Structures are given as structure tokens and as C-alpha cells.
C-alpha positions as CSV (number, residue, x, y, z in Angstrom):
1,M,-42.7,145.2,60.6
2,S,-41.8,141.9,62.2
3,R,-38.3,140.3,62.2
4,A,-37.8,136.8,61.1
5,V,-36.4,134.3,63.7
6,P,-33.6,132.1,62.5
7,T,-34.5,128.4,62.1
8,H,-31.6,127.1,64.3
9,A,-32.9,129.2,67.4
10,R,-36.4,127.7,67.2
11,S,-34.9,124.2,67.2
12,A,-32.8,124.8,70.4
13,R,-35.8,126.0,72.4
14,S,-37.8,122.9,71.4
15,R,-35.1,120.5,72.6
16,T,-34.8,122.3,76.0
17,A,-38.5,121.9,76.7
18,A,-38.4,118.2,75.8
19,W,-35.6,117.6,78.3
20,L,-37.5,119.3,81.1
21,T,-40.6,117.3,80.5
22,A,-38.7,114.1,80.6
23,A,-37.0,114.9,83.9
24,A,-40.3,115.7,85.6
25,L,-41.7,112.4,84.4
26,V,-38.7,110.5,85.9
27,A,-39.0,112.2,89.3
28,M,-42.7,111.3,89.5
29,A,-42.0,107.7,88.7
30,A,-39.3,107.5,91.4
31,A,-41.7,108.8,94.0
32,V,-44.4,106.3,93.0
33,V,-41.9,103.4,93.4
34,A,-40.7,104.6,96.8
35,V,-44.2,104.7,98.2
36,A,-44.9,101.3,96.8
37,L,-41.8,99.8,98.6
38,L,-42.8,101.1,102.0
39,S,-44.4,98.4,104.3
40,P,-48.0,98.8,105.3
41,A,-46.9,99.2,109.0
42,M,-44.5,102.0,108.1
43,R,-47.1,103.8,106.0
44,S,-49.7,103.7,108.8
45,E,-47.4,104.3,111.9
46,P,-47.6,107.8,113.3
47,A,-44.5,110.0,113.5
48,K,-44.1,109.5,117.3
49,R,-45.5,106.6,119.5
50,E,-46.3,107.1,123.1
51,P,-44.7,104.5,125.5
52,E,-47.1,101.9,126.8
53,A,-48.0,102.2,130.5
54,T,-46.8,99.5,132.9
55,P,-49.7,97.3,133.9
56,V,-51.0,98.0,137.5
57,T,-52.9,95.4,139.4
58,R,-54.6,95.6,142.8
59,A,-54.5,93.4,145.8
60,V,-56.7,93.3,148.9
61,V,-55.3,93.7,152.4
62,E,-56.1,90.5,154.3
63,R,-56.0,89.3,157.9
64,R,-54.4,85.9,158.2
65,A,-51.8,83.9,160.1
66,L,-48.5,83.5,158.3
67,G,-48.0,79.8,158.4
68,G,-48.8,77.3,161.1
69,E,-45.3,76.6,162.4
70,A,-43.6,78.1,165.4
71,P,-41.8,81.4,164.4
72,T,-38.1,80.9,163.9
73,L,-35.0,83.1,163.3
74,Q,-31.7,82.0,162.0
75,G,-28.5,83.9,162.7
76,T,-25.1,84.1,164.4
77,L,-24.7,83.7,168.1
78,R,-22.4,86.2,169.9
79,A,-21.5,86.3,173.6
80,T,-22.4,89.8,174.8
81,T,-19.9,90.1,177.6
82,T,-16.7,88.1,177.6
83,I,-13.8,88.0,180.0
84,S,-10.3,87.1,178.7
85,V,-8.0,85.5,181.3
86,N,-4.3,85.9,180.5
87,A,-1.3,83.8,181.5
88,P,1.1,85.2,184.1
89,A,4.4,86.6,183.1
90,L,7.4,84.2,182.9
91,T,9.7,85.2,185.7
92,P,12.6,83.3,187.3
93,P,12.9,80.7,188.7
94,V,10.0,79.5,186.4
95,A,11.5,78.3,183.1
96,R,8.3,77.8,181.2
97,L,4.5,78.1,181.6
98,V,2.6,74.8,181.9
99,V,-1.0,74.3,182.9
100,T,-0.7,72.4,186.1
101,D,-4.3,72.6,187.5
102,A,-7.6,72.7,185.5
103,P,-10.5,72.4,187.9
104,A,-12.9,74.3,185.7
105,G,-14.0,72.9,182.3
106,V,-15.9,74.4,179.4
107,G,-19.6,75.0,180.3
108,T,-19.0,75.3,184.1
109,I,-19.8,78.3,186.3
110,V,-16.8,79.8,188.1
111,S,-17.7,81.7,191.3
112,S,-15.7,84.1,193.4
113,G,-13.0,82.3,195.4
114,N,-12.8,79.4,193.0
115,V,-9.6,78.4,191.2
116,L,-10.1,78.9,187.4
117,I,-6.8,77.4,186.3
118,G,-3.3,76.7,187.6
119,I,-0.1,77.8,185.7
120,S,3.3,76.4,186.7
121,G,2.2,75.6,190.2
122,R,0.4,78.9,190.9
123,P,-3.4,79.5,190.8
124,I,-5.5,82.1,189.0
125,I,-8.4,82.7,191.4
126,A,-11.8,84.1,190.4
127,L,-12.6,87.2,192.5
128,A,-15.9,89.2,192.3
129,T,-15.1,92.8,192.0
130,D,-17.1,95.6,190.4
131,V,-14.3,96.2,187.9
132,P,-11.1,94.2,187.2
133,L,-8.1,95.0,189.4
134,Y,-5.4,96.9,187.5
135,R,-2.3,96.6,189.7
136,P,-0.7,94.3,192.2
137,L,-1.6,95.2,195.7
138,Y,0.8,95.5,198.6
139,P,0.6,96.3,202.3
140,E,-0.2,100.0,203.0
141,D,-1.5,100.5,199.5
142,T,-4.7,102.6,199.4
143,G,-7.4,103.2,196.8
144,E,-10.7,102.1,195.3
145,D,-9.2,98.9,194.1
146,V,-8.1,98.0,197.7
147,R,-11.7,98.7,198.8
148,Q,-13.1,96.4,196.1
149,L,-10.6,93.7,197.2
150,Q,-11.7,94.0,200.8
151,A,-15.4,93.8,199.8
152,A,-14.7,90.7,197.7
153,L,-12.8,89.0,200.5
154,G,-15.6,90.0,202.9
155,G,-18.1,88.3,200.6
156,L,-16.1,85.1,201.0
157,G,-16.2,85.5,204.8
158,L,-12.5,86.1,205.0
159,Y,-12.2,89.8,205.7
160,T,-13.8,91.1,208.9
161,G,-12.4,94.6,209.0
162,E,-13.7,97.9,207.8
163,V,-14.0,98.3,204.0
164,D,-11.8,101.5,204.0
165,G,-9.5,101.0,201.0
166,V,-6.4,100.7,203.2
167,F,-4.3,97.5,202.8
168,G,-3.6,96.7,206.4
169,P,-2.9,93.5,208.5
170,L,-6.6,92.3,208.3
171,T,-6.4,92.6,204.5
172,A,-3.2,90.6,204.4
173,A,-4.6,87.9,206.7
174,A,-7.7,87.6,204.5
175,I,-5.5,87.1,201.4
176,T,-3.5,84.4,203.2
177,A,-6.8,82.7,204.1
178,M,-8.1,82.9,200.6
179,Y,-5.0,81.0,199.2
180,A,-5.2,78.5,202.0
181,Q,-8.9,77.8,201.3
182,V,-8.1,76.7,197.7
183,G,-5.0,74.7,198.7
184,Y,-2.2,77.1,197.7
185,A,0.5,78.9,199.7
186,E,0.3,82.7,199.6
187,P,2.5,84.4,197.0
188,A,6.2,84.5,197.7
189,P,7.6,88.0,198.1
190,E,9.2,89.6,195.0
191,A,13.0,89.4,194.8
192,P,13.7,93.2,195.2
193,R,11.5,93.3,198.3
194,V,13.3,90.3,199.7
195,A,16.7,92.0,199.1
196,A,15.4,95.2,200.7
197,L,14.3,93.2,203.8
198,E,17.7,91.6,204.0
199,Q,19.4,95.0,203.9
200,A,17.1,96.4,206.6
201,E,17.7,93.3,208.8
202,D,21.5,93.7,208.3
203,R,21.4,97.4,209.3
204,W,19.3,96.6,212.4
205,A,21.6,93.7,213.4
206,A,24.6,96.0,213.0
207,L,23.0,98.7,215.2
208,V,22.1,96.1,217.9
209,A,25.7,94.8,217.8
210,A,27.1,98.4,218.1
211,E,24.8,99.0,221.1
212,E,26.0,95.8,222.8
213,A,29.7,96.7,222.2
214,A,29.1,100.2,223.6
215,E,27.6,98.7,226.8
216,E,30.7,96.4,227.3
217,D,33.4,99.0,226.8
218,G,31.4,102.0,228.1
219,T,31.7,104.0,224.9
220,G,28.8,105.8,223.3
221,G,26.6,103.7,221.0
222,P,24.2,104.6,218.2
223,S,21.9,107.5,218.9
224,A,18.2,107.1,219.7
225,R,17.4,108.7,216.3
226,D,19.5,106.2,214.4
227,R,17.8,103.4,216.3
228,E,14.3,104.7,215.6
229,Q,15.1,105.1,211.9
230,A,16.5,101.6,211.6
231,R,13.5,100.2,213.4
232,R,11.1,101.9,211.0
233,E,13.0,100.8,208.0
234,L,12.9,97.2,209.2
235,T,9.2,97.3,209.9
236,R,8.4,98.7,206.5
237,A,10.7,96.2,204.7
238,R,8.9,93.3,206.6
239,D,5.5,94.7,205.5
240,D,6.7,95.1,201.9
241,A,8.0,91.5,201.8
242,G,4.9,90.2,203.4
243,T,1.5,89.0,202.0
244,W,0.5,90.7,198.8
245,L,-1.8,90.0,195.8
246,P,-0.2,89.5,192.4
247,L,-2.3,90.9,189.6
248,D,-1.9,87.9,187.4
249,E,-3.2,85.5,190.1
250,V,-6.7,86.8,190.1
251,A,-9.4,86.9,187.4
252,H,-12.4,89.3,187.6
253,V,-15.8,87.8,187.6
254,P,-19.2,89.3,188.5
255,A,-20.8,88.5,191.8
256,S,-23.1,85.9,190.1
257,G,-20.1,84.1,188.6
258,A,-19.0,83.5,185.0
259,L,-19.5,80.8,182.5
260,V,-16.3,79.1,181.0
261,T,-16.5,79.0,177.2
262,S,-12.9,78.1,176.5
263,I,-9.9,77.1,178.6
264,T,-6.5,75.6,178.0
265,E,-6.2,71.9,178.7
266,L,-4.3,70.4,181.6
267,G,-0.6,69.7,180.7
268,S,-0.5,72.2,177.9
269,V,2.8,74.1,177.5
270,L,2.1,77.7,176.6
271,A,4.0,79.2,173.7
272,P,5.7,82.5,174.3
273,D,3.0,84.4,172.3
274,E,0.1,82.5,173.9
275,T,-1.4,85.0,176.3
276,T,-5.1,84.0,176.7
277,V,-5.7,80.8,178.8
278,A,-9.4,81.1,179.3
279,V,-12.5,83.0,178.1
280,L,-15.5,83.5,180.3
281,I,-19.0,85.0,179.9
282,G,-19.7,87.2,182.8
283,G,-22.7,86.9,185.0
284,Q,-25.9,85.5,183.7
285,P,-25.1,84.1,180.2
286,I,-26.2,86.7,177.7
287,F,-26.1,86.1,174.0
288,T,-26.9,88.2,170.9
289,V,-28.3,86.6,167.8
290,R,-27.9,88.7,164.6
291,A,-30.1,87.8,161.7
292,Q,-31.5,89.1,158.4
293,A,-33.4,92.4,158.7
294,G,-37.2,92.1,159.3
295,Q,-37.1,89.0,161.6
296,H,-37.0,90.8,165.0
297,A,-40.8,91.5,164.9
298,V,-41.5,87.8,165.5
299,F,-40.0,88.1,169.0
300,T,-40.8,90.4,172.0
301,A,-39.1,90.9,175.3
302,G,-40.1,88.2,177.8
303,D,-40.6,85.4,175.1
304,R,-39.3,82.0,176.1
305,V,-37.1,80.7,173.2
306,E,-35.1,77.6,172.3
307,V,-31.7,78.2,170.7
308,R,-30.3,75.3,168.7
309,A,-26.9,75.1,167.0
310,L,-27.5,74.7,163.2
311,D,-25.4,71.6,163.2
312,G,-27.5,70.1,166.0
313,S,-24.6,69.8,168.4
314,A,-26.2,71.7,171.3
315,A,-29.3,73.6,172.4
316,M,-30.3,75.8,175.3
317,S,-33.4,77.7,176.5
318,G,-33.5,81.4,177.3
319,T,-35.6,84.5,177.6
320,V,-35.7,87.3,175.0
321,Q,-34.4,90.5,176.7
322,H,-34.5,92.8,173.6
323,A,-35.5,92.5,169.9
324,A,-34.9,95.3,167.5
325,A,-33.2,96.3,164.3
326,A,-29.4,96.5,164.8
327,T,-28.0,100.0,164.7
328,G,-24.6,101.7,164.8
329,A,-21.6,99.4,165.3
330,A,-23.8,96.3,165.7
331,A,-25.3,96.9,162.3
332,D,-21.8,97.5,160.8
333,R,-20.5,94.2,162.2
334,A,-23.5,92.2,161.0
335,S,-23.0,90.1,157.9
336,E,-25.0,90.6,154.8
337,P,-27.8,88.1,154.6
338,A,-27.8,85.5,151.9
339,S,-30.6,87.3,150.0
340,G,-28.4,90.3,149.6
341,A,-30.7,92.7,151.5
342,A,-28.9,95.2,153.6
343,G,-29.3,95.6,157.4
344,S,-29.8,93.2,160.2
345,D,-31.8,92.5,163.4
346,E,-30.5,91.5,166.8
347,I,-32.2,89.4,169.4
348,V,-30.6,89.6,172.9
349,I,-31.3,86.3,174.9
350,A,-30.5,85.6,178.5
351,A,-29.9,82.0,179.5
352,P,-31.0,80.8,182.9
353,Q,-28.5,81.4,185.8
354,G,-26.2,78.5,186.2
355,S,-27.1,76.9,182.8
356,Q,-24.5,75.4,180.5
357,P,-25.4,76.4,177.0
358,G,-22.5,74.6,175.3
359,I,-23.0,76.6,172.0
360,A,-19.8,78.1,170.8
361,D,-19.4,81.9,170.3
362,G,-19.9,82.7,166.6
363,A,-22.0,79.5,165.9
364,Q,-24.9,79.6,163.4
365,V,-28.1,79.0,165.4
366,I,-31.9,78.7,165.0
367,V,-34.1,80.5,167.5
368,T,-37.6,79.2,168.0
369,L,-40.4,80.5,170.2
370,E,-41.3,78.0,172.9
371,G,-45.0,77.0,173.3
372,R,-46.1,78.7,170.1
373,V,-47.4,76.5,167.4
374,A,-49.0,79.2,165.3
375,R,-48.8,82.9,164.9
376,E,-51.8,85.1,165.6
377,E,-53.6,86.6,162.6
378,A,-52.3,89.9,161.3
379,L,-52.8,92.3,158.4
380,V,-50.8,91.0,155.4
381,V,-50.2,92.2,151.9
382,P,-48.4,90.6,149.0
383,E,-44.6,91.1,149.0
384,G,-44.9,92.9,145.6
385,A,-47.0,95.6,147.2
386,V,-44.2,96.8,149.5
387,R,-41.9,99.5,148.1
388,E,-38.9,101.2,149.6
389,D,-37.0,104.4,149.1
390,E,-34.7,106.6,151.1
391,D,-37.7,107.5,153.4
392,G,-38.5,103.9,154.3
393,Q,-41.0,101.2,153.3
394,Y,-44.5,102.1,152.0
395,V,-47.5,100.9,149.9
396,L,-49.6,102.7,147.3
397,V,-53.3,102.9,147.8
398,P,-55.6,103.8,144.9
399,T,-57.8,106.9,145.3
400,A,-61.2,107.8,144.0
401,G,-59.6,110.1,141.5
402,G,-57.5,107.4,139.9
403,E,-54.3,108.4,141.5
404,A,-52.1,106.6,144.1
405,R,-51.6,107.6,147.7
406,R,-48.5,106.6,149.6
407,L,-48.9,105.0,153.1
408,D,-45.7,104.4,155.2
409,V,-45.6,100.9,156.8
410,D,-43.5,98.8,159.1
411,I,-43.0,95.3,158.0
412,G,-42.9,92.2,160.2
413,A,-42.7,88.5,159.3
414,R,-42.6,87.2,155.8
415,R,-43.9,83.9,154.6
416,D,-45.3,82.3,151.4
417,G,-45.2,85.5,149.4
418,Y,-46.9,87.7,152.0
419,V,-45.6,90.2,154.5
420,E,-47.0,91.3,157.9
421,V,-47.9,94.9,158.2
422,L,-47.2,95.9,161.8
423,P,-49.8,98.0,163.8
424,G,-49.6,101.7,163.3
425,A,-50.1,101.9,159.5
426,A,-53.3,103.5,158.2
427,L,-54.4,100.2,156.5
428,R,-57.5,98.1,157.3
429,E,-58.7,94.7,156.2
430,G,-60.3,95.0,152.8
431,D,-58.3,98.0,151.6
432,E,-56.7,97.8,148.2
433,V,-53.0,98.2,147.5
434,L,-51.3,98.6,144.1
435,L,-48.9,96.0,142.7
436,G,-46.5,96.7,139.8
437,G,-46.1,100.3,138.4
438,G,-47.6,103.4,139.7
439,D,-46.4,106.6,141.4
440,A,-47.7,108.4,144.5
441,H,-49.4,111.7,143.6
442,A,-50.8,112.5,147.0
443,G,-49.5,113.2,150.5
444,T,-47.8,110.6,152.7
445,G,-50.2,108.8,155.0
């Protein structure tokens, strides 16, 4: 027997079903609208796009001359070896230091035995010693510096004794002759030595007077020991107050002489803090030109070059002694080139003996090979083919398997977008190198 369902319950179930049907229809309509609003590109784009590969092009290794002009290098000129000559100390009776003699001018070669400059009536004489003297020298001094002084005076034909390192009468005579040869009196003895000589002379005079008095009155005079001691003291005092060599009246130069690059003018009054009165370049004029990295390969030892000041004020000829990348302190001192590339090269140039370059230390110069109007042909690649990392410079060469093989290279001259590949690299004319992207997947060549 079935039970009857109340009328109000059937009505409630009907209303719930209607609401659920309506909600489903609304959701379906919203999805259709959303799909319609999406752009065609968005509907077709995959969930993840792979990045596009960087284009890689190839270039052929060529053999050509980089330009038809003489190879040049621009950089800063530095004197390799300089000698600073200082003013003497101000001592009584001299009241101030004045340049009273200036026989040597800028650009002249000063040789051993020549007066470089005169200060307040006293000369500074160039003297060829192996190393600069480091102390004033007096009679009876001994040492290597005395030996070098004797050798230098012997080279001037003034010392004829044995080069034994002992300051004796022949050394003193040679010093006197050196001063006379340049028109100056030998140095006056120092005041303390003069005072010691006067005391020794007074003691000797008193002893002689006592001996004479003893002979007259028949009394005992000074003992033989006292007499001998007084005689020795007088002899030593006379030697000490005799010919000597003041340290500030000589300037060290090599045996081949030195080039004057700067000197104080005649009549100049030196300020109390003005110590340097002249600057020389020792021996054969040697200069170092520092320039942007990569330029040294243009030059080799033995090349004849012309060095011109960038402002056109002076020029000189010379011979390349050394050309290489600057290292250590030299590289640290070199200025960053204008292009911003790190590192530098240095070219060491020797000027002819006795030449007068006239180019100031620190000047900007251009170095040009003499007698070369064109470079020989060399292997070259586009600049864009040369890469660099912590291991150095290299190029990438395509392989048969589609990969890239690294080849280390040394780079020479650059011109017109190409760089020279120096001998030693495993590259040949006609090989291909990669430009643009690409990574090395094989061993280093």
C-alpha cells in the first residue's frame, strides 16, 4: 500500500532542479565568451616557446697586406735611465745658491771631465764612474769608491798611479789637475779641518819653541816621544786639510757621456726647496714608448724607426731594441688607451750615440718604420672573429659535425676591420671562422 506525497514537497523539488539547470547554462555561456575574446595568436601559441638561436655567419681566412702605409705606433715617450743632479748644500760663507756657469744646454752630451753647471762660483763636474759616488773623499780614505775615482781620473789622463783604492798624494794631485783643467781652483778645506790644522801647527810651534829655550838655558826640553807625536799630528792635519773631493761637486755619468734633457738657466736663484738643477739621460739615449696593446707586433728588434713628437715640434731616428707587451710595473704604469682596452705594449728605442733628440720626457709621439711603405702579406680574419676569455684570444672554427672548435691565436696589427693572425696558430688561408654566436664544443687547438 503506497503512501501519498504531499503536494508542497513535489513543488520544492521541481524548483531546485530548475535552478541547477539555469546555473549550468550560465557557466557554459561564460566559457564560450572567454574563448571568443582570446586573440588568434594567443589561441595558437604553445605553452612554452624556445628562444631563437643567435645567427652565426662564417668568414674565410685570407692572406693580405693590412694597408699600404708605413706601420706606425702612437704612445708616450719615456726616458729609460735618467740621472738627477742636485744643487750643493748652502754653507757659509755662501748666502744663496745662484747658477753662475751654464756651459751645457738641453740636448748636448756631457762627457767625463766636463763642467755640467756652476753654482755660486763652484762647478759640478761630470765624472764617469761605474756607480755614483756616495760620500766626500779625503786623503787616506780607502774603498771601492776611491778605486772608481782613480779609474775615472786615469781615463782623463790625470792619474798615473796604481788603481788601488787608497787616496794618496797621486790621487790628490789628479783631483787638483782636474779642477785646473776646467778653470776652477780645487775645493777649499772644510772649516773644522782648517781649525784642526791650526791647532796642530800651534802645538808644533810650541814644541819647537820649548826645544829652543831648553838649548839656551841648558834645561831639559820636550821628549823625543812628544816631538814624534806632534810631528805625526801635524802631518795628518795637513793631509786632512789638503785636496779633497766634495760629493756635491761631481755628477755621475756613464763612460759614453750623458744627454742633458733639462738644466737650470744661467742667473737663476735657487729656492730653498729647489734641489734638482739638471736631468740627464745616461749613456746612449734610450727611450721607451708605451702604446695601446697589440701594436708591438708591427716592430721587431733591429728595425730603424723615426720618432716624431705628436705636436710636430721635434723628431729623431733610432733603432728598436725590444718590442713586447708590457708586463709587471711597466704595465701598471701604462695609461689606459682611448678605446678602453686594458693592457699596453712597450717599444724600447735607442737613439744614435751623440744624437740630440730634443723630445721631452713624457711627450706624445708617433713611431714610424723607416724605409717601409707597405706591410708584407699575412693571415687576417675579421675583427668580429676574435674572441677573448681568461685563457686568452681565440677563434672558433666550424667542424664537419656542425660544432665549433676553439683555436688559440696571437693577434698582431689591426686595420680596416681586419686583424693579423701571427704565425703559430693552426689556421691556413681558406679556412673558415665563425662570426657572431657559437660556443666551442671541442678541444683547444
